[in-house]
N, C-alpha and C positions, 0 to 999 in steps of 0.2 A: 692656723686653727680657726680664726674668724672666718676665713674663705671657705674652709670646709663646712662650718655650720651654716653660713649663708647659702652655700650650694646646696646643702640637704634641704633647707627650708624652702628654697627656689623650686627644687625638684618636687617636693611635696606639694607646694601650692600649685604647680602646673600639672602634675600627674593626676592628683586626686579627681579633679573635674573632668579630666580626659577619659578615665576609666570608669567613671560613674554615670549612670543615666539618671535624669532628674526623676524624682518620684511621681507616679501618676497623679494626675490632678494639679500639677503645678506646685505652687508654694514657693515663696520667695527665698527661703534659706536652703543651704545644702544639707542633705540628710545622709548620714552614714549608711551604706548598703549592708544588709545582712549577708552572711556567706551564701545563702540560697539565692539571694538576688544577684550576687556577682556570679554564681554558677549559672544562673539562667541567662544572664547577659553573654557569657562565654558561649553557651549553646546557641543563642541567636547569631553570634559573630562567626561561629564555625560553619561557613557556608557548605563546605563539602562534607561535613560530619565525620571527619577522620580523627577527632579528639585533639587536634592541635591547630592553632592559629599561624597562618603565614603572615608575613608582613602585609601583605595586600588585604587580607581579612581583618587584620588588626586595625589598618587605616580605615577601611570601609566602615568598620563598626563605630568609628569615632563621628561619622557624619560630617555636619559643618565645622565642628571643631577641627577637623584635620586641615581644612583651608586656613583657619586662623593660625593654627600652630606651625605650619609648614613642615616640609619632608624631613629636614634635619632634625627637628625636634621630635618628630614622631619615631624616627629611627633611634634616637637616643632613648626614648621611653621604651621602646620595643626591646633594646638592648638590655636595659635594666630589668624588664620582665623576664627575659629569656635567660634564666639562672643557669641552665646547664649548657648554654651557648651552642644549641644544635640548630639555630636558625628557625625556630618555631616556639610558640609559647603553649605549653599543656595547660589544662584546666587547672592543675595544682599551682603552676606558676602564676597564672591569671589571677587565681583567687588568694594567693599567699600575700602577706604583707610586702610591700615594696623593699627591695634590697637597697641599702645605701651605696651610693657611688664611693669607689676606693680610689 
């Protein structure tokens, strides 16, 4: 039970900054993005404008954070976001609350 709780907490700590862009104008603290801001981030990341993010688009959207996290961690986050397991992330999957690992 403790391992599950710790895993969930770790995923939440690592994923939230990876999926959120810092607010314009900087600011020291992290700010929760609105659904509209998350949707706008999805639209920016969807390079081919097909309504789905590939793993490559998802990784590219992370910028410098991708290098810090490593491919294995990015793949893990991508898998958590890809709720229907079709190999891509829809806008609904991207903007939905993160699914807990099972």
